N, C-alpha and C positions, 0 to 999 in steps of 0.2 A: 049239146053234144057231150057225151060222156067219154072220158079217156080211160082206156084200159091199161093197167100197169101189170107188168110181169113180176109177180111176187116170188117166183122161184129163184131169182137172182138177188142175193142180198149183198151187203157190203163185204168186202174181202180184206184180209190183212195184206200188207206189203212191207216186209221187213228188209232193211238194208243195214249194213255195218261198214265202218271205216276204221282202220288202225293207223294212227299217226305216231311218229317219233316225237316225244315231248322234250326230252333232254338226255344228254350224256354227261355224266360227272366223273372226272378223273379222281380216283381215290388214292392214287400213288401205287408204286410197285406193279405197274402194268395192269391194274384192276380198275374197272369202271362200273358205275351204276347207270343202267340204261332204263329210261322210263318211257312207256308207251301209254297212249290213251286209245281205248276202243269205244266207239260210239255206236250203239244199236238204236235204230229208229223204226217205228211202225208207221209208215206213211199211209197205210190203208185206213179203212173205216170200221174195222172189226178187231176185237181182242184176239191175240194169238199167243203161241208159245214158241220158244226157240232154244236151240243148243248153241253155245258159243265155244269154239275150239280154236287153239292157236298152234300153228306148226312149229314156230320158234326156230327157224332155219338161220344158223349163224355160220360165219366163215370158219374154215377148218382149223385155223390156228387159235380159235377162241374156245375156252372152256367155261361152261356155266357153273358158277359156284353155288349160288342160292338166289332167292327172290321171293316174290309174293304177288298177289293180285287181290283187288278189292272193288267193291261198289256198295252204295247204300242198299241195293236190293239183295245182295248175298252176304255181305260182311267182308271180313279180311281173312286170307289164307296165306300161309307161308310154305315154301318148299326148299329142299336142299338137294343139290346136284341138278341133273338135267331131267326135268319132268316132261319134256316135249315128245310127242304132241300132248298138249295140255287141254283138258276139258275144264273151262272156266265156270260154266253153268250148263245145266241140262234141264229141259222142260220149264224154263223160266217164262212166266206169263208177262206179256207187255200189252198195255192198253192201246187202243186206237189213238194215233196222233202222239204217242209218248216217245220220249228219248231216254235211254239208260246209258250211263257212262261208266266204264271200267278202267281201272288203272292196273297196269302190269309192269312191275319193276324186276329187272334181272341184273344180278351182279355177275360180271364176267371177268376173266383174266385172258390176256393175250400173250402168247409166247412165240416169238419169231426166231429163237436161237437154240432150241433144244434138240432139233433133228428128230424128235419122236412124235410130237403132236402136229398134224397138218404138214404143209409143205414149206413152212417158215417164210412164206410170202403172203402179205396181207392184200386181199382184194376187197375193196369196199363194195357195198350193195350197188348193183346196177352198173358196175365197171367191168370191162372185159380185160383191161390191162392189169398188170400186177406191179406192186411197189413194196418196198420194205418200210415205208413210212406210214404212220397211222395217226 
């Protein structure tokens, strides 16, 4: 008995990504260094390419000062001011079964007293209530 195989369907790429908060470092004077890790995986069986973008949504009392992003695949890049939405890489090739990791560091300032930036009430991510403590 000979088994026929459908050769029209080959392995397909299956790309996922996850962004996690790695650390927040208090730099003094209400400024903070926020470090994220973004992991891109190709769980499929074929090579593929992808574009990685970050929306960078911050609370309205937070001002982005500067930052940077890096990975072994693309090198290191810096920015000043608010670059979001940010294209971290475009058309990057990833092998089947591979994982690529990116670091995104953002230096921010929070001001809850000026009456000019935001509503002067800090709301943490995922919270619906407000507080003046951060």
